C-alpha positions as CSV (number, residue, x, y, z in Angstrom):
1,M,8.0,-15.4,-36.0
2,R,5.8,-18.3,-34.9
3,I,8.5,-19.7,-32.7
4,L,9.0,-16.3,-31.1
5,F,5.2,-16.0,-30.5
6,F,5.0,-19.3,-28.7
7,L,8.1,-18.5,-26.7
8,L,6.5,-15.3,-25.4
9,I,3.4,-17.2,-24.5
10,F,5.4,-19.8,-22.7
11,I,7.3,-17.1,-20.7
12,L,4.0,-15.5,-19.8
13,I,2.4,-18.7,-18.6
14,V,5.5,-19.5,-16.5
15,N,5.4,-16.0,-15.0
16,L,1.7,-16.1,-14.2
17,T,1.9,-19.6,-12.6
18,A,5.1,-19.1,-10.6
19,E,5.6,-21.2,-7.5
20,I,4.3,-19.8,-4.3
21,I,7.0,-19.2,-1.7
22,R,6.2,-20.6,1.7
23,I,8.0,-20.5,5.1
24,E,7.4,-22.0,8.4
25,L,6.6,-19.7,11.3
26,P,7.5,-20.2,14.9
27,D,4.8,-20.8,17.6
28,K,4.4,-17.4,19.0
29,S,1.4,-15.6,20.6
30,A,0.3,-12.4,19.1
31,V,1.6,-9.2,20.7
32,K,-1.1,-6.8,21.8
33,L,0.0,-3.3,20.7
34,K,-0.8,-0.2,22.7
35,H,-1.5,2.9,20.8
36,Y,0.5,6.0,21.7
37,T,-1.8,8.6,20.1
38,K,-4.9,9.1,17.9
39,F,-5.7,11.3,14.9
40,D,-7.1,14.5,16.4
41,F,-9.6,15.2,13.5
42,P,-12.8,13.1,13.9
43,E,-13.4,13.0,10.1
44,I,-10.3,10.7,9.8
45,N,-12.6,7.9,10.7
46,E,-11.5,5.0,8.5
47,S,-7.8,5.5,8.0
48,S,-6.6,3.0,5.4
49,A,-3.2,4.5,4.5
50,L,-0.1,6.1,6.1
51,V,3.2,7.2,4.6
52,K,6.0,9.5,5.8
53,S,6.7,12.4,3.5
54,R,10.2,12.6,2.1
55,F,9.6,16.2,1.1
56,W,8.3,17.9,4.3
57,E,9.7,17.5,7.8
58,N,7.5,15.6,10.4
59,L,4.7,15.2,7.9
60,Y,2.7,12.0,7.2
61,W,-0.2,11.5,4.8
62,T,-3.3,9.4,5.5
63,L,-6.7,9.0,3.8
64,N,-10.1,7.4,4.4
65,D,-11.4,4.4,2.6
66,S,-14.6,4.6,0.5
67,G,-17.3,6.8,1.7
68,D,-15.2,9.9,2.0
69,E,-14.7,12.6,-0.6
70,A,-11.5,12.6,-2.6
71,R,-9.0,14.1,-0.1
72,I,-5.8,13.3,1.8
73,F,-4.9,14.4,5.3
74,P,-1.5,15.8,6.4
75,V,-0.7,15.0,10.0
76,N,2.3,15.0,12.3
77,R,3.7,12.0,14.2
78,Q,1.4,12.8,17.1
79,G,-1.7,12.6,14.9
80,N,-2.3,16.3,14.8
81,V,-3.8,17.4,11.5
82,Y,-2.2,20.3,9.5
83,R,-4.6,22.8,8.0
84,A,-4.5,25.4,5.3
85,E,-4.3,28.8,7.0
86,W,-7.8,29.8,6.0
87,Y,-9.4,26.6,7.5
88,D,-11.1,26.7,10.9
89,S,-10.9,23.8,13.4
90,T,-13.9,22.0,11.7
91,Q,-12.1,21.8,8.3
92,A,-9.1,19.7,7.2
93,G,-7.8,17.7,4.3
94,I,-6.5,18.6,0.8
95,R,-9.1,17.8,-1.9
96,L,-8.4,16.3,-5.3
97,P,-11.3,17.6,-7.5
98,E,-10.2,15.6,-10.5
99,A,-10.3,12.3,-8.6
100,V,-13.0,10.1,-7.2
101,N,-12.6,8.1,-4.0
102,V,-13.7,4.6,-5.0
103,D,-12.2,2.3,-2.5
104,W,-8.9,4.2,-1.9
105,E,-6.7,1.8,0.1
106,D,-3.1,2.9,0.4
107,I,-0.7,5.8,-0.3
108,A,3.0,5.7,-1.3
109,T,5.8,8.2,-1.9
110,D,9.1,8.5,-3.8
111,D,12.2,10.5,-3.6
112,S,11.0,13.0,-6.2
113,G,8.2,14.4,-4.1
114,N,5.3,12.4,-5.6
115,L,2.5,10.7,-3.9
116,Y,0.7,7.6,-5.2
117,I,-2.9,6.8,-4.2
118,A,-4.0,3.2,-4.7
119,A,-7.5,3.5,-6.1
120,C,-7.8,-0.2,-6.5
121,G,-9.7,-1.7,-3.6
122,N,-11.7,-4.5,-5.2
123,N,-13.6,-6.5,-2.6
124,N,-15.8,-8.3,-5.1
125,N,-13.1,-8.7,-7.7
126,T,-15.4,-7.1,-10.4
127,R,-13.8,-3.7,-10.9
128,R,-12.7,-2.7,-14.3
129,D,-11.7,0.8,-13.4
130,L,-8.6,0.1,-11.2
131,A,-6.3,3.1,-11.0
132,V,-3.3,4.8,-9.4
133,Y,-3.5,8.5,-8.9
134,I,-0.2,10.4,-8.9
135,L,0.2,14.0,-7.5
136,K,2.9,16.2,-6.2
137,D,3.4,16.2,-2.4
138,P,1.5,19.4,-1.5
139,Y,2.4,22.1,1.1
140,P,-0.2,21.4,3.8
141,Q,-0.4,24.9,5.4
142,F,-1.1,26.6,2.1
143,T,-3.1,24.0,0.2
144,S,-6.8,23.1,0.4
145,Q,-7.0,21.4,-3.0
146,T,-4.5,20.2,-5.6
147,T,-4.4,18.5,-8.9
148,I,-3.4,15.0,-9.9
149,T,-0.6,14.8,-12.5
150,H,-1.5,11.4,-13.8
151,K,-4.1,8.7,-13.5
152,I,-2.7,5.3,-14.3
153,R,-5.4,2.9,-15.3
154,F,-4.6,-0.8,-15.2
155,H,-5.7,-4.4,-15.2
156,Y,-4.1,-7.5,-13.9
157,P,-2.5,-9.7,-16.6
158,D,-3.9,-12.9,-15.2
159,Q,-7.5,-11.8,-14.4
160,I,-9.8,-12.8,-17.3
161,E,-13.1,-13.3,-15.5
162,F,-15.2,-10.7,-13.5
163,P,-15.6,-12.0,-10.9
164,P,-12.9,-14.7,-11.1
165,E,-13.2,-18.2,-9.7
166,K,-10.6,-17.3,-7.1
167,M,-11.1,-14.0,-5.4
168,N,-7.5,-12.9,-5.4
169,Y,-7.5,-9.5,-7.2
170,D,-8.3,-7.1,-4.3
171,C,-5.3,-4.7,-3.6
172,E,-4.7,-2.6,-0.5
173,A,-0.9,-2.1,-0.7
174,I,1.2,0.1,-3.0
175,F,4.9,1.0,-2.7
176,I,7.6,2.5,-4.9
177,A,10.9,0.6,-5.3
178,Y,13.6,1.3,-7.8
179,D,11.5,4.2,-9.1
180,K,8.7,1.8,-10.1
181,I,5.2,1.3,-8.8
182,H,4.6,-2.0,-7.1
183,L,1.3,-3.6,-5.9
184,L,0.6,-6.4,-3.4
185,T,-2.7,-8.2,-3.7
186,K,-5.2,-9.1,-0.9
187,H,-6.5,-12.6,-1.4
188,R,-9.9,-13.8,-0.3
189,S,-9.7,-17.4,-1.6
190,D,-6.3,-18.3,0.0
191,T,-3.7,-16.8,2.3
192,N,-1.2,-15.7,-0.4
193,T,-0.2,-12.3,-1.8
194,C,1.1,-11.6,-5.3
195,L,3.6,-8.9,-6.2
196,Y,3.1,-6.9,-9.4
197,R,5.4,-4.2,-10.9
198,F,4.7,-1.5,-13.6
199,D,7.8,-1.5,-15.8
200,E,6.2,1.1,-18.1
201,I,3.3,3.4,-17.5
202,D,1.3,5.3,-20.1
203,P,-1.5,7.7,-18.8
204,N,-3.2,7.5,-22.2
205,R,-3.9,3.8,-22.1
206,E,-4.8,0.9,-19.8
207,N,-1.6,-0.5,-18.3
208,T,-0.7,-4.1,-17.5
209,P,1.8,-4.7,-14.6
210,L,4.2,-7.6,-14.6
211,K,3.5,-10.3,-12.1
212,L,6.7,-11.0,-10.2
213,G,5.8,-13.8,-7.8
214,C,3.6,-14.9,-4.9
215,F,4.2,-15.5,-1.2
216,N,2.1,-17.3,1.4
217,I,1.7,-14.5,3.8
218,Q,-0.8,-16.4,5.9
219,G,-3.3,-13.6,6.0
220,M,-4.8,-10.7,4.0
221,V,-2.5,-7.8,3.0
222,T,-3.8,-4.4,4.0
223,A,-0.8,-2.1,3.5
224,A,2.9,-1.8,2.6
225,D,5.8,0.6,2.6
226,C,9.3,0.5,1.1
227,S,12.4,2.2,2.4
228,S,13.9,5.0,0.4
229,D,16.8,2.8,-0.7
230,S,14.3,0.2,-1.9
231,R,16.1,-2.4,0.2
232,D,13.4,-3.1,2.9
233,L,9.7,-3.8,2.4
234,V,7.3,-3.8,5.3
235,V,3.9,-5.5,4.8
236,L,0.8,-5.4,7.1
237,T,-1.9,-8.1,7.4
238,Y,-4.8,-8.1,9.8
239,N,-2.8,-10.3,12.2
240,A,0.9,-9.6,11.5
241,I,3.7,-7.4,10.4
242,W,6.2,-8.7,7.9
243,L,9.6,-7.3,6.9
244,F,11.3,-8.4,3.7
245,E,14.9,-7.4,3.1
246,S,16.6,-7.7,-0.2
247,E,19.5,-6.0,-2.1
248,T,18.0,-6.8,-5.5
249,G,14.2,-6.2,-5.0
250,D,13.5,-10.0,-5.0
251,Y,11.8,-9.5,-1.6
252,F,10.2,-12.9,-1.2
253,T,13.6,-14.7,-1.3
254,G,15.6,-12.4,0.9
255,K,15.7,-12.1,4.7
256,V,12.2,-12.3,6.2
257,S,11.1,-11.2,9.7
258,W,7.7,-11.3,11.2
259,L,5.6,-10.4,14.3
260,P,2.0,-11.5,15.0
261,I,0.0,-8.6,16.4
262,I,-3.4,-7.5,17.9
263,A,-4.2,-3.9,17.2
264,G,-7.8,-3.6,15.9
265,Q,-8.4,-3.5,12.2
266,C,-5.1,-2.0,11.1
267,E,-4.9,-1.0,7.4
268,A,-2.0,1.4,7.3
269,I,1.8,1.1,7.9
270,C,5.0,3.0,7.1
271,F,8.6,3.2,8.0
272,D,9.9,6.0,10.3
273,K,13.7,5.6,10.6
274,E,14.2,2.6,12.9
275,F,10.5,2.5,13.8
276,I,7.4,1.2,12.1
277,L,4.1,3.1,12.5
278,L,0.7,1.6,12.1
279,S,-2.8,3.1,12.2
280,N,-6.2,1.4,12.4
281,E,-9.6,2.3,11.1
282,E,-10.5,3.7,14.5
283,G,-7.8,6.3,14.2
284,F,-5.3,4.9,16.7
285,I,-1.6,5.1,15.9
286,Y,0.9,2.5,17.1
287,E,4.7,2.3,17.0
288,I,7.1,-0.6,17.1
289,S,10.8,-1.0,16.6
290,R,12.1,-2.9,13.7
291,S,14.1,-4.9,16.2
292,D,10.9,-6.3,17.7
293,L,10.3,-8.5,14.7
294,I,11.5,-12.1,14.6
295,E,13.7,-13.4,11.8
296,V,11.9,-16.4,10.4
297,N,14.2,-17.6,7.6
């Protein structure tokens, strides 16, 4: 029993101190993106998430960062907001009365019609109420409020101090791959990001995701999205778009592509077939082709 205990501790330490993967980037000037549209509802004024619905046609979900009420906005590809039939032009958004918007930072979806809200922004690395809200993808024209099905409370396995010496436990990126919730951290003490995965979730207790590895992304991660087949992962930083392609989910060791960009303070990204859509906190929406990215390994 004692040998098993120490073996488990050894495995945990190895996992938490995994080598950081690094790659060399080419010398390329940043591409200045030109927006093609803007959200048409002025209260979408700090967009920090974007995901394409897999349940409704031509529907995308966005939300505001802290300061807004607990609500999500359904929009089309042109940035026009969908409303419940009884709303007038001054009203929009679907409210979640059981939730609280404390630093909401990203939104994800799966093939079963669920949405996942990352309520885990953590600028000061002191939060002990990190959570992921799960809800069913609501019908936008006939919904003004909906309920959450689960609230997944969690803590990082390697954070033992609040605040820690290294401020690397902010998180603004969530995605679903192989039917499991994944998170990518936003670091303030270095230029890395670490990938965590929830192998089991229990709404009745505080969960601990598994730390899978770290990658020197040379910036701060602000959003992510995964393809429906779990093969491709797109990640956004303040200064670049990264595309990781893997057949096994070991994204950091697969094919990697990259593009440095200038597009304001972009904090939202999602796949749209062969395109990638981005939005920034000013409400502008951008589009690039996957083929615009440069393979870097």
